[in-house]
N, C-alpha and C positions, 0 to 999 in steps of 0.2 A: 368767591365774591358773592354770588347770588345763591340763596337757598330757595329752590323752586319747589312748589308743592307737587305732590303726586297727581293731583287733579289736573294742574296745568300741563305737566309733562305728558300725561295721557292724552289730553286734548290736542297738544301740539303734534304728538306722534300720529294721531288719527288724521289730522289735516295733512301732514306730510305724506302719509301713506296714500291718501286720496290723490295727492298731487303726482306722486310717482306713477300711480295707475294710469293717470291721464298722459304723462309726459314721456315715460320710458318706452323704448322700442319694444315691439311685440316679441315675446319670448325672452325679454331681457332680464334674466335673473342674475344671481350672484356670479361674477366671473364671465358674464356674457354681455355682449354689446359694447359700444365704445365707452371709454372712460371720459367722464365729464368733470371739469373743474369750474366751479362757479360760486360766487363771483371771484375773479382773479384781480386783486388790487395791485397795480404796478407801483413802483417806487416814485414815479413822477405824478401820481394821482389819477392816471387813467385806469378805468375799470372795465374788465371784459366780462360780459354776462353770457352764459351758455345754458342751453337746455336741450335734451335729447327728445325729439318729437318727430320721428321720421314720417308719420302719416299726416301731420298737421299741414294746413294750407297757409296759415298766417300766424306769426307770433310777434307780439309787441311787448314792450316793457312799460310798466306803470309805476311811477314814483313821484309823489308830490314833493318829497324832500329834495329831489333833483330839479324838477321843473320850476320850483319856486325861485331858483336862481335867475330864471329868465323874466321874472316879474318884479325884480328889485328886492325880493325877500331876503337875499343874502348879502346885500351890499355892505361894504365896510370891513375893517380888519378884524380878525379873530383875536379876542382878548389874549394878551400875553405873547402875540406874534406880530410880524409885519406882513402876514398873509391875508390878502383880501378875499372874502367870500364873494366872488363875482362869477358871472356866467361863463361856462366853457366856450371855447372858440366856435365849436360846431353847434348850431341851433338844434333844438329838439323839435321835431315836427308835431303838428296837432295829432292827438291820439296816442302820443308816445313814440319812442324810437322803434323802428321795425328791425327785427333780427333777420339775418340771412342764413339759409340752410346750406350746409356743405354736403359732400357725397356720402358721409356716414350718417346723415340724418340729424346732425347737431346744428342747432340754430345758435347764432352768435351776433353780438354787437358790442362795440367799444364806445364808452363815453368818457368825457373829461378833457383836461384834468379837473378833478373835483377837489374843492378845498377840504381841509381836515374837518372831520365830523362824523356823525352817524346818519345812515340813510336807510329808509324802509322802501321796499319794492315788491312787486309781484309780476309774474308773466301773465299775459292774456293769450291763451292758446286756442285759436279759432273761437274767440269770444268767451272762453271759460277762464275764470280767474284762478291762477295756479301759483302756489308757493314754489320757490326754488327747491326742487326735491333733493339736491345735494348740499344745501346750506342748512346746517342744524340751528343756526341762530335766528331767533324770531322776536318780534315785538308786537304788542297789542295796541290797538287804537280803540275807539268806540265802536264795538260790534264787529271788528275785523282783526285778523292776524296777518302779519307781514313778515317777509324775510328781511334780515337785517345785516348790514355790513358797516365797517368803519374804515375811514381813511385817516391815517396817523399824520402827525406833523405839528400838533399843538400840545405842548407839554402839560398844560393844565388838565387836559381831558384824555390823553393817551393812556393806554395800559402800560404802567411802568413798574420797574423793580423797586417797589416801596411797600411798606406794610399795608395790608388791605383790611378794610372792615367787612361787615357782612350785611346782606340785605335779606330780610325774611318776609315771606308772604304770611300775613296774619289774618285769621278769620275771627270775627267777633259777632255777637248778637246785638242787633240794634233794637233797643226798646222803643225808639221813635217809629221805625219803619216795620217792626215786627218781622224781621228777616235777618239772615246771616249776611254779613258784609265782609269785604276784604280791604286791607290796606298794606302797603309796603313800608317797612321800617329799616332804616340803616342804623347800625351801631358801629362805633369807631373801632380801630384795631385795639385789641386788649380788653374789650368790654367783657367778654365771657370769662376771662381769667381773673378779673378784679372785683372790687366791691364799691368803687367810686361812683358818685352821682354826677350826672351830666346835665348841661342845659339842653333844651329841646326846641327844635325848629320844625314847624309844620309847613310843608311845601305842597301846594295845590296845583293840579294840572288844568288844561284847557278843555274847551267844549268838544273838540274832536278826538279826545284821547281818554285814557283810563289811568288808574293808579299805577300801572306798569310803565307809563311813558317816561317819567323822569329818570328811571334807572335803566331804560333801554335806549331809546333814541336820544334822551336827554343826557346820558353819560354821568348822571349825578353822583353815583357812588365812586366812580373813578376820579371825578372832580374833587370830591371831599378827601379821598385818599391822597391825591397829589398835593392839595393845598395844606393838608395836615403835615405831610412829609416835608414841605417847604416852610413849615411853621408860620403859615399865613392865616390859619384859622384855629379856633379852639376846638378840642374834641367835643362832639355833640351827638345826640340822638336826633335823627331826622325822620319825620313821619310823613308819609305820602299817601293820603287817603283817597278813596273813590269819591269824586265830586258829583257824579250823576246819581240820581235816585231812581229806584225801580218805579215804573209807571209814569215817568216823566221823560218821554223820548225826546232826543235832540233832533231838530230839523223837521219835525212833523207836527206842526201846530194843529190844534183841534179846529173843527169847522167853526165853532163859536168860541173865540178866545175867552178865557176866564180872567178875572181881574188879577193883576200881578200882586202877589202878597207883599205886604210892607216889609217884612223881614224874609230874606232868602230861606226857603225850607232847609237847605243844607246847614244853615247856622244852628238850627234846633238840634239836628243830629250830632253835629260837631261838639256842641257844648254838653249835650246830655249823655252821649255815648262814647265818642272817639277820645276826647281829652281825658275823661275819667278812666277809660281802659288803659291808655298809655301810662298815666300816672300811677296806676295800680300795679301794672305788670312790668314796668321798666324803671330803672334807677335814674329818674329825672329829678332835677331841682325844681320844685313846684312853687315858684314864686314869679312875679311879673318880670323881674330883671333877668330871669333865665328862660323866658319863653319868647320865641319869635315866630312870625307867620308871614308867608309870602305866597303868591300864586301868579300864574300867567293867564291872560285873557279871561275866560270865565272864572278861573281860580283867583285872578286878581280882584274881580268884582266880589267874589265870595270872601276874600281876605278883608276887603274894606268893610263889608257888612259885619263879619265876625268881630273884627278889631274895634269898630266904632259903635258896637253895641256891648262890647265887653273889653273896653280899653284898660280896665283894671287888671287884665290878664296878660297883656302883651306890651313889651317895651320897644321891640324892633318890628317894623312892618315894611314889607316890600310888595310893590305892584308892578308887574311886568306886562307891558302891552295891554293895558286895561284902564278902566276908570270906574267911578262910582255908579254911573248909569251907562250901560252899554248901548242902549237904544237899538239901532239896526244891526247889531253884531259887527262882523268884519267887513261890512259894506258890500256884500254880495247882492247883485241886482237880479230881479226876476227875469225870466225869459221874455223876449219881445212879444210872443204870442200867448203869454200866460193870462189866465182870467184874472180880473181885478181881485186882489186879496181883501179879506175882511179887515177893516181897520183895527189895529190892536187897541186894547184898552189903554187909557192914560197910565203912564208909569208913575209909581209913587215918587214923591219928592224926597230924594235921598237925604238932602241936607236937613229937612224938617224931621224926618224919622230918626235921625242920628244926632239930633240937637243936644240931647242931654250929655252925651260923651264929648261932643265937639266943644261944648261950653264949660266943661268941668275943669276948673283951674288946677285942682290937685292932680288929676289924671294927666293933664297936659305936662306938668313938671316931670312926671315919671316916664314920659315918652322920649326915648333916646334917639330913635331913627325912624323916619318915614322916607323911603327911597322909592322913586318911581322912574321908570325908563320905558320909552316907546319909540319905535322907528319913525323917522320923518315921513316915510311913505306908507305908514300903517293907517288904515281907515279909522282906527280908534285913537289917533293922536289928539283929536279934538276933545274926546271924552277924558283923556288924561290931563290935558291942559285945564279943562274945567274943574276937574277934581283938585288939581294943585291950587287953583284960585280959591276954591271953597275952603281948603285947609288953611291957606294963608289968611283968609278972611277971619277965621276963628283962632288966630294966634299961633298956629303950628308953623314949623319951619321945614317943610318938605324939601328933600333933595330931588331935583328933576333933571334928567338927562334925556335929551332928544338925540337918539342914536341914529346912525345910518340904517337903511334897510326897512323892512316891513314886518309882517306877521309870520315869523318863521322860527324854527329851532336854531338857526344860526344866531339870532339875537338872544333867544332864551337861555342858551348855554352860556353866552357871553355875560348876560345879566347875572346868572347864578355865580359865575366866577368872580364878578365884581362886587356883588352884594354880600356874599357869605363872609368874607374877611372882616366886614364891619359889625358883625353880630357879637353881642355879649361883651362889649367894651366898657 
């Protein structure tokens, strides 16, 4: 399914080796020390986590993808099932679940039942962040690597006995940024053996993630495979680029904020480098009716900026948990004792900046789908509603769904399953 680069495999192996050095019993080489199975996913959705660390004083589990269940982030049914992504019966304590050590030096805890999906986690061993040394599956976020596991039970995203496509990690040179960049590209089953051309779907990640996220915790490739096998979507090339740009750190604003650019800097790189690379190196149908773009959170904001400065390029547009102006992000408040922050510069007027495409009657006629969905408990719901009203004001007919839940992968996987079958109709 996934074609992993040698660079990433080497990196993951290095991290795992460091974790083993921290967590394994002293003198524990091959064939020595207790056998550890982790995570052990039970048929009822309970998951047992284990790590061998006989000299440790305290071990906890850290997983935002699990703890989000306790803040409403997973409420609602998983698309295609009658299974609700709700909180497990046993609450998770502040600081994460604590593991208990047995007589052999293995620490263990059981959580669940967890709803179907993919989950990222790490151990904290005496305050040191440690990947699960016996779990070879990993996922990247922004600046971090996580151990990864899945709970099955949702046909649209499970690993099934169906034809599988491929995901490649592609490196290209960005003329805009003057550096080498990476993106993930999915090709459908049979792509390598044929010469047919395909529509192309650009799928953007959120602020806390990387271009790896959609195909790891997002289960995107398995979702496409399953929907194809069920004849619910058309075969397509799916491009998942890196939305963060070097030198623009997330979550660390400068002491003196600079004015927000009128057009997102990512838009320039996307139009100048990413799209031309894909259309040169892949067999894509390069016209408006065969291009789609969507993104979650930050990626949804980038989608709106790209689409409504280049509406001549895209007929299908999706916005997941986002809006034209994100403002305060996902609603995270500063600590009570934090020093007063420097007021941010006034944000550009998104409607005014994108007026040319918003008011272009001919482009409006060729726009087949504008689909937006945000959870009712998501702090970005107001931004989504405002965006819908702006689009309606200019004569567009957006589809807007207020789903249950909040800002989480439970919703974003659902949205992908619901949105993709509507493309290229």
